[in-house]
C-alpha positions in Angstrom: -43.5 44.0 139.7 -43.1 43.0 136.0 -43.3 45.7 133.4 -46.6 45.7 131.5 -47.3 46.7 128.0 -50.4 47.0 125.9 -50.7 46.3 122.2 -53.9 46.7 120.2 -54.5 44.7 117.1 -57.1 45.1 114.3 -58.6 41.9 113.0 -60.9 40.7 110.2 -62.8 37.4 110.3 -63.7 35.6 107.1 -65.2 32.2 107.7 -62.9 30.2 109.9 -59.9 32.5 109.3 -59.0 35.5 111.4 -56.5 38.0 110.0 -54.6 39.9 112.7 -53.1 43.2 111.6 -50.3 44.8 113.6 -50.3 48.3 112.2 -49.0 50.6 114.9 -46.7 48.8 117.2 -44.3 51.2 119.0 -40.6 50.4 119.1 -40.7 49.9 123.0 -43.7 47.5 122.6 -41.9 45.5 119.9 -38.8 45.2 122.2 -41.1 44.1 125.1 -42.9 41.5 122.9 -39.5 40.2 121.8 -38.2 40.0 125.3 -41.2 38.1 126.4 -40.9 35.5 123.6 -43.9 36.9 121.7 -42.2 37.7 118.4 -45.1 36.1 116.5 -47.1 39.2 117.3 -44.7 41.6 115.6 -46.1 41.1 112.1 -49.5 40.5 110.7 -50.7 36.9 110.7 -53.7 34.7 110.1 -55.3 32.3 112.6 -57.5 29.4 111.6 -60.3 28.1 113.8 -60.1 24.3 113.9 -62.8 22.7 116.2 -61.7 23.8 119.7 -58.3 25.1 118.8 -57.0 28.1 117.0 -54.0 27.4 114.8 -51.3 29.8 113.5 -49.4 27.7 111.0 -46.8 30.4 110.1 -45.4 30.4 113.6 -46.3 26.8 114.3 -48.5 27.7 117.3 -51.7 26.2 118.5 -53.9 27.9 121.0 -56.2 25.8 123.2 -58.8 26.6 125.8 -57.4 26.9 129.3 -60.5 25.4 130.8 -59.9 22.2 128.8 -56.6 21.6 130.6 -57.0 23.6 133.8 -57.1 20.5 136.0 -54.7 18.1 134.3 -52.8 17.7 131.2 -50.5 14.9 130.0 -47.4 14.1 128.1 -48.1 11.1 125.9 -45.7 8.3 125.3 -46.3 5.8 122.5 -44.0 2.8 122.9 -44.2 0.1 120.3 -47.7 1.1 119.5 -49.0 1.2 123.1 -50.0 4.5 124.6 -49.0 5.7 128.1 -50.1 9.0 129.6 -47.9 10.8 132.1 -49.6 13.6 134.1 -47.5 16.8 134.2 -47.5 19.5 136.9 -49.7 22.5 136.5 -48.0 25.9 137.0 -49.6 29.1 138.0 -48.9 32.6 136.5 -45.7 32.8 138.5 -44.4 29.5 137.1 -44.8 27.7 140.4 -46.1 24.1 140.3 -49.6 24.0 141.8 -49.8 20.2 142.1 -47.6 17.2 142.1 -48.2 15.0 139.1 -49.0 11.3 139.8 -46.4 8.9 138.5 -47.5 6.4 135.9 -46.0 3.2 137.3 -46.7 1.2 134.1 -44.8 3.8 132.1 -42.0 3.9 134.5 -41.7 0.0 134.5 -41.8 0.0 130.6 -39.1 2.6 130.3 -36.9 0.8 132.8 -37.2 -2.4 130.8 -36.2 -0.9 127.5 -32.7 -0.9 126.0 -32.9 2.6 124.5 -30.0 1.8 122.1 -32.5 -0.4 120.2 -35.1 2.3 119.9 -35.7 5.4 117.8 -37.4 8.4 119.4 -39.6 11.0 117.7 -40.8 14.0 119.7 -43.8 15.9 118.7 -45.0 19.1 120.5 -47.3 22.0 119.9 -48.7 22.2 116.4 -46.9 19.0 115.3 -48.5 17.0 118.1 -51.9 18.6 117.5 -51.9 17.8 113.8 -50.6 14.2 114.2 -52.3 13.1 117.5 -55.1 15.5 118.1 -56.3 18.2 120.6 -55.7 16.3 123.8 -52.1 15.6 123.0 -51.1 19.2 122.2 -48.6 19.3 125.1 -46.4 16.6 123.6 -46.0 13.1 122.4 -42.9 10.9 122.5 -43.0 8.0 120.1 -40.5 5.2 120.8 -40.2 2.5 118.2 -37.9 -0.5 118.2 -35.2 -0.3 115.5 -35.6 -2.9 112.7 
C-alpha cells in the first residue's frame, strides 16, 4: 500500500483569484510532496478561475474537470493547418490503461506521407496548449509546418 499524507491549506478567494497559503507544512510532508512530484504545493500560490479551468501560471499548471475528460481525451495534431485528433488511452488510479484508443487512420496516412525533414514541429502541452488552443486541447497539441 502506498504511503499517504495529509496537508491542509488555508485559502482566500477574491473575485476569480484564489490565494492558497501553505503555512504549516511538516518536513515529512514536504518530502512526500516532493517525492510525488507535487512541489508546486510547497509554497503559497495563486490560482485563477478561467471559465471551466483553474490556472496556476507560476507553476504553468492548468486544472480541468475530470468529468469533462472521463470518457475520452485527445492529442491534437495540426499539420499544414489541418487538424487531426488522436484518441489517447485513459488510465485508472493505478496507471493501468482502461481502454484501447482508436487509431485515426487519416492521421496515420498523413504522417506516413510526410518527409519530416521538411517540417518543423512545435509541441504544446498543459498551460501552453490551453492558452493557445483552448480547454479541449489541454492534453497536448503537435503543430507540424512545412519549412519554407
